[in-house]
N, C-alpha and C positions, 0 to 999 in steps of 0.2 A: 382787665378782661370783662367785657360786657357779655351777659348771658341772656338768653331768650328761649322761646320754644319754637324756633323756626324749623319746621319739619318739612316744608316745601319751599323751593325758590326756583325762579325761572332764569334761564340764560338763553336768549334767542328763542327758538321754537322748541326748546326742551324743558322738561320739568325735572328738577333734581330733588331727591329725597334724603333728608338728613336724619338717619335713624339712630345714630350713636356717636359719641365722642371717643369711644374706646379704640385703641390701636396699639399693636405690639411693636410698631416701628416708630422711628424718629428721623424721617428722611431729611436730608440736608436742604432740599428744595421745597419742603412742605409749606403750603400757604398758612398753616396754623401758626407758624412762627412769625408771620408778618402782620397779623391783625385779627379781627374778630369775625370777619365774613369773607365771602369770595365773590369777586366780580360785581361788587355793588349790592350784595345781598344784605339782609338784616343779620345780626349776630348769629353765628352757627354754633357757638358754645351753648350747650343745653343746660337749662336750670335743673333738669332731672332726666333720667332715662325714660323715653316715651314707651308706651305699650301699644298694642294693636288698636285699641279704641281711640287712642290719640291720633294714630296714623289714619285710621278710617275717617275720623271726624275732619281731619285736615284735607283728605282727598275728596270727601263728599262736596267740598266747596269748589272743586276744580272740574272743568270740562276736560276730562282725561283724553277724550278722543280728538281734542284740538291740537295736541302736541305731536311733534315728529317722533319723539322718543321720551321715555320716562327712565331716569337714571338714578340708581342708588349710589349716591356720592355726596358726602357732606364733610364734617370735621371728624371723621372716624372711619374705621374699616367696617364695611357693612356686614361681613361675615362674623364679626364679634357678637352680633345679635342675630344669629342665623335663623332661629325660629320666627322672630319678628319679620325678618326679611322674607321668608317663605310665605307667611300669612299675608303680608302686604302685597307681595307679587301675585298671589292667588286672587286677592280681592281686585287688583287691577285687571287681571285677565277676565274676571267675571263682568267687569264694567265696560271694557273697551278692547279694541284690537291694536292699540298703540304698542309698538315694540318696547320691551323692557331690557335695560342694560344694567350690569353691575360694574362699577369701577372698583377694582380690588387689588390688594397687594399679593394675592395668590397664596396666602398662608392659611387659608380657611381650614385645611386639614389639621394643621398644627393647633390652630386656635380651638377647634372643636373636638380634637382628639379622635377623629375618624375621617374617612374619605367622604366628602360631602357632594362631589360633583354630580353624582347620579340623582341627587335630590333636587337639582336645578332643572331637570328635564320637564318641559312643558310650562315652566314658570318664567324662564329667562331666555331671551332671544340672542343676547350678545354679552360677552365678557371682555372687559378691557383690563388686562393684567399688567401691573407695573414690573417690567423687566429690569429697568434702571441701569443695568450694566451687563457686559458680555461675559463676566466671570465672577466667581465667588468672592475673590478678594475685593474687587471694586464694588460689588453688590453690597457687601457688608459695610464698607466705608460709607456708601451713599445712603443705604437703607437703615442701618444701625438697628437691626431687629433685637428684641429682648430674648428670643428663644436661643438656647444653647445648641439646638439641632442645626443641621445644614439647611438653612432657610432657602438658599439659592436652589439646591437640588429639590427641595419640597415644592417650591414655586414652579419649577419646570415640570415636575411630575403632575402637579395639579392642572397645569395648562394642557398637558397631553391627555389626561383623563377627561377633563371637561369638554374637550373637543368631540368626545363621543356622545355627549348629551346636550350640548348647547350649539345651535346652528352657526354662530359666528364667535370665534375666539381670536383675540389679537393681543400682541404685546405692545407696550408703550415705553418709550424713553423720552427724557426731556432734553431739549437741544443743548442745554448748558454742559452736557458731558463731553462735547467736542466731536468733530467729524470722524476722527479715527475710531473712537469708541462707538459711535453710531454705526459705522461700517461693520465693526466686529459684531455688534448687536444684531444687525441685519443678517449677517452670515449665520449667526447662531439661530435666529428665528427661522431662517430658510431651512436650516438643517433639520428642524423638528416639524416643519410644515405649517408654521403659524406666521401670519403676516405681522409686520411691524409698523407701528405708527409713531412718528416723531412729533412730540408735542412742544409747542413754544412755551417757554417759561415766562409767565407774567406775574411779577410781584404785585400783589394787591393788598 
């Protein structure tokens, strides 16, 4: 395992922020199991947990207004470092008008021991939440969360609450779950009024 302090990396016209390696899940399709980086990036395993000064210093070197979107997504769940996430998002908002997105497993309430979605208002423009499966049984098999609580229900509740505070909220599934499960996931997403995006699985 190669480690570095890769706090920012680019994919196309987007800038991705790697603020933590912590995650309460062990998803069967997670890129962390396939290598040290993502889509040609430098290693995303961190030598240590970054703080706000680390993130600020890394972002100061970037023309933040030049990106189509700035995304909290690295080798960990961004809401595991929720205060750092909020500080960093606020700093970005001070510097540019580039939309901010969080790619999340949707378990931030369980992780932080409180409902957090209201705290995202004004800081985050888009949430991409890993639905992963259309029911609890398959969700647990795919996501393999460490919490004993009903994580599927917690994720759905978070998505519903977040849609009150964040302009765009979407669910995602990975195409490897199959057409039938994708159709069921789409029906579930439609039933709660949240759109679904199907992501192509790319082993990197």
